N, C-alpha and C positions, 0 to 999 in steps of 0.2 A: 345354152340359154333356153332353147326350145323345151327341154325336159323339165326345167324347174323355174323358169322365168315368171310364169303366171302365178305360181305359188308365192314368190317374193312380192309381186304386186298385190295380190290378195291379202297377204299378211301385213303388208305396210298399211293398207287401207283399214283392215279390221282391227289392227293393233294400235291405231293412232290414238294418242292420249285424249285428243279432243273428242273423238267419238265415244271412248270409254266413259269419260266424265259426263257427257251429255246423256248417254243411255242410262247411267246410274240415276241421274236426276229424273229422267222420264219415267223410269220404273217406280221410283219412290212416289212421284206425284200420281201416277196411275193407281198405285196401291192405296194411297190416301183417298183419292176420289172414289174408288171402289168401296172402301171401308165406309165412308160417309153415306154413300148411296145405299149400301146394304143395311146400315144402322137405321136409316130413315125408313126403309121398307119394313124392317123388323118392327119398328115403332107403330107403323100403320096396322100391321097384323095384330100386335099385342093390344093396341088401343081399341080394337073392334069388339073385344069381349068384356073386360071389366068396367066397373063404374069409374074407378080411379084412372085418370089418364096419365100416361108417362110422357116425358119430354126428353129432349136431347141436352138438357142442362148439364149433365155430367159427362156427355160424350166428348171425346178428345178433339173431334172435328167441328165442334160447335162454333159458329160465327167465323168459320174459315172458308174462304172461297176456293174449295178444292177443284172445282171445274175450271176456274180461271187459271189456277196454278198449273193444272194439267195442260190446258191450252197453251200457256206460255212455254212450258217444257216441250210440248209437241212442236210449236213453232221454232224453238231453238234447235231442235233436232232436224226439222225439215230445211232449215237454212244453214245447217252446219257446213263449215268450210274445212276440208282436210287438206293441209298443205301438200302432202305427197301427191294428191290427185292433180294439182296444178303442174307439178314436175313431170308426172306421167304424160299429161296432155301435151306439155311442151316437147317431150321426147317423141311422142307419136306424130307431131307435126313435121318432124324432120324427115328427109328422104331416107336416111339410114337410121331409122328409128330403132332397129334391133341393137345396133352398136350403142346408141344413146341409152337405151333401157339397160343394156348390159353394164355400162359405166355406172348407172344409177344404183343397180341392185346387186351386182356381184361383190362379194367381200374383197376388200383390198388385201394384198399380201404385204407383209412387212419385210424388213431387210433379210430376215432369216428364212423367208419363203412360207411362213405360216400365215394363214388367213386370220384376220381380226374382224370383229363385229359380226352382226347377224344378217348382213346383206341389206341393211336399211339405207345405206348410202349416206351422203351428206347433202346439205341443201346447196343448190346452185350448180351441181355438177353437170346438169343437162343444158346449161346456158348455150344457146345457139349463136 
């Protein structure tokens, strides 16, 4: 467990579907907010020269609160709950936490002695 246990814990956290989905939304909202800010800045530079003024009427982010959407996505990421973390904390609270973590993350062997799964464990195996 000492040689690879930390890797299982890190992979379980980093590969959590909840985190993956939240990070995808956060990246999309950050890109949209950056696009709108850059488009607006570009308009201010372009409008400083000619007599005809350009607007964001044809911009794809017009009348969209990209800053609000980015803030909501950031808040969702900052309050993200990853279920495996609760199981790890539960295991660490035990006196024999190494055994509990081993039970949670070591792949199970089937009847033929082959391991199955990727060491993700199942929910509730660390119940004390």
